[in-house]
KOLMARFI-595604 format. One record per residue: residue in one letter; x, y, z of N, C-alpha, C in turn; residue number from 0. Coordinates in steps of 0.001 Angstrom, whole numbers, padded with zeros to 6 digits. Layout:
N
SITE  r       nu       nv       nw      cau      cav      caw       cu       cv       cw    k
SITE  a        X        Y        Z        X        Y        Z        X        Y        Z  NUM
...
end
This chain:
63
SITE  r       nu       nv       nw      cau      cav      caw       cu       cv       cw    k
SITE  m  -005989   009783   030929  -007104   009696   031842  -008344   009319   031040    0
SITE  e  -008993   008286   031466  -010215   007806   030811  -011424   008480   031435    1
SITE  l  -012329   008983   030600  -013557   009591   031104  -014682   008576   031091    2
SITE  i  -015486   008573   032135  -016640   007683   032206  -017893   008537   032356    3
SITE  q  -019023   008022   031922  -020291   008719   032080  -021130   008010   033122    4
SITE  i  -021761   008788   033962  -022635   008258   035003  -024014   008848   034781    5
SITE  k  -025041   008018   034802  -026417   008501   034697  -027064   008383   036063    6
SITE  i  -027670   009463   036506  -028380   009431   037780  -029818   009865   037558    7
SITE  s  -030707   009343   038357  -032121   009696   038280  -032459   010537   039502    8
SITE  l  -033056   011691   039271  -033426   012553   040379  -034710   012045   041030    9
SITE  k  -034763   012103   042322  -035883   011572   043099  -037216   012177   042654   10
SITE  n  -038188   011301   042464  -039564   011681   042108  -039678   012449   040790   11
SITE  t  -038732   012248   039884  -038810   012891   038567  -038412   011875   037508   12
SITE  n  -038655   012211   036285  -038222   011378   035165  -036963   011946   034524   13
SITE  t  -036309   012856   035206  -035133   013521   034671  -033884   012662   034879   14
SITE  m  -033123   012484   033802  -031834   011790   033882  -030736   012819   033669   15
SITE  v  -029705   012750   034466  -028583   013675   034369  -027336   012870   034027   16
SITE  k  -026581   013321   033015  -025325   012663   032659  -024174   013467   033246   17
SITE  i  -023254   012783   033859  -022082   013414   034452  -020845   012786   033819   18
SITE  k  -019931   013614   033341  -018655   013108   032844  -017628   013290   033951   19
SITE  t  -016932   012242   034259  -015928   012288   035312  -014783   011355   034938   20
SITE  s  -013674   011511   035568  -012548   010613   035294  -012712   009335   036111   21
SITE  k  -012143   008283   035625  -012191   006999   036318  -011348   007098   037596   22
SITE  p  -011877   006669   038738  -011108   006748   039987  -009844   005899   039919   23
SITE  e  -008780   006402   040526  -007539   005642   040597  -006866   005926   041933   24
SITE  v  -006120   004958   042417  -005407   005111   043689  -004173   005970   043450   25
SITE  l  -004083   007085   044167  -002920   007956   044077  -002006   007811   045286   26
SITE  w  -002586   007297   046370  -001843   007200   047627  -002428   006050   048430   27
SITE  n  -001671   005009   048633  -002122   003857   049404  -001748   004083   050867   28
SITE  a  -002584   004845   051570  -002294   005253   052945  -002564   004142   053963   29
SITE  k  -003244   003096   053554  -003577   001961   054430  -004321   002406   055691   30
SITE  c  -005236   003350   055517  -006061   003767   056647  -007331   002913   056670   31
SITE  i  -008012   002941   057790  -009239   002158   057938  -010449   002964   057468   32
SITE  l  -010594   004200   057971  -011727   005043   057600  -011274   006500   057581   33
SITE  g  -010924   006978   056371  -010451   008346   056220  -011603   009310   056030   34
SITE  e  -011600   010404   056795  -012632   011428   056688  -012025   012806   056909   35
SITE  g  -012790   013823   056556  -012360   015194   056789  -011285   015645   055821   36
SITE  t  -011402   015260   054562  -010394   015603   053568  -010358   017106   053326   37
SITE  l  -009144   017652   053285  -008958   019085   053076  -007775   019301   052150   38
SITE  w  -007966   020063   051059  -006892   020453   050149  -006494   021878   050493   39
SITE  v  -005196   022098   050761  -004685   023439   051033  -003771   023821   049875   40
SITE  k  -004283   024704   049021  -003588   025100   047790  -002191   025666   048089   41
SITE  e  -002103   026524   049089  -000824   027173   049418   000241   026162   049821   42
SITE  h  -000144   025057   050421   000799   024016   050855   000935   022905   049826   43
SITE  k   000045   022916   048809  -000035   021830   047829  -000130   020485   048564   44
SITE  s  -001046   020424   049525  -001163   019252   050390  -002610   018846   050601   45
SITE  i  -002806   017546   050789  -004094   016987   051176  -003973   016506   052619   46
SITE  y  -004932   016911   053442  -004968   016494   054838  -006243   015689   055078   47
SITE  f  -006143   014623   055863  -007336   013920   056317  -007000   013128   057561   48
SITE  t  -008029   012622   058227  -007849   011869   059466  -008443   010476   059317   49
SITE  d  -007721   009473   059801  -008272   008126   059926  -008979   008098   061269   50
SITE  i  -010314   008146   061233  -011056   008271   062486  -011058   006995   063321   51
SITE  k  -010741   005861   062722  -010652   004613   063493  -009301   004512   064215   52
SITE  k  -008219   004861   063512  -006881   004797   064114  -006511   006083   064854   53
SITE  k  -007325   007143   064644  -007075   008456   065235  -005722   009021   064810   54
SITE  n  -005404   008854   063509  -004152   009343   062950  -004422   010388   061872   55
SITE  p  -003710   011511   061916  -003802   012465   060797  -002857   012035   059672   56
SITE  y  -003205   012371   058446  -002381   012057   057280  -002182   013337   056475   57
SITE  i  -000996   013485   055903  -000694   014619   055025   000007   014075   053796   58
SITE  k  -000475   014475   052632   000146   014088   051360   000542   015366   050646   59
SITE  y   001845   015516   050369   002349   016691   049670   002416   016414   048178   60
SITE  k   001959   017369   047387   002070   017259   045934   003392   017890   045518   61
SITE  k   004188   017129   044798   005508   017635   044376   005426   018420   043111   62
end
């Protein structure tokens, strides 16, 4: 996993904040139009979200 740094400027200040995060990668090509309402349920090891344009729920199980 490659780490990238992001610099953001806070509104009306001269403060810069550095954030270390991993580079985004596609883990699941769900082919949805507009996914929203993402929910991780630890007990199920699952990610839930809804494609609000297609009105379809999606569930991804972590093996």
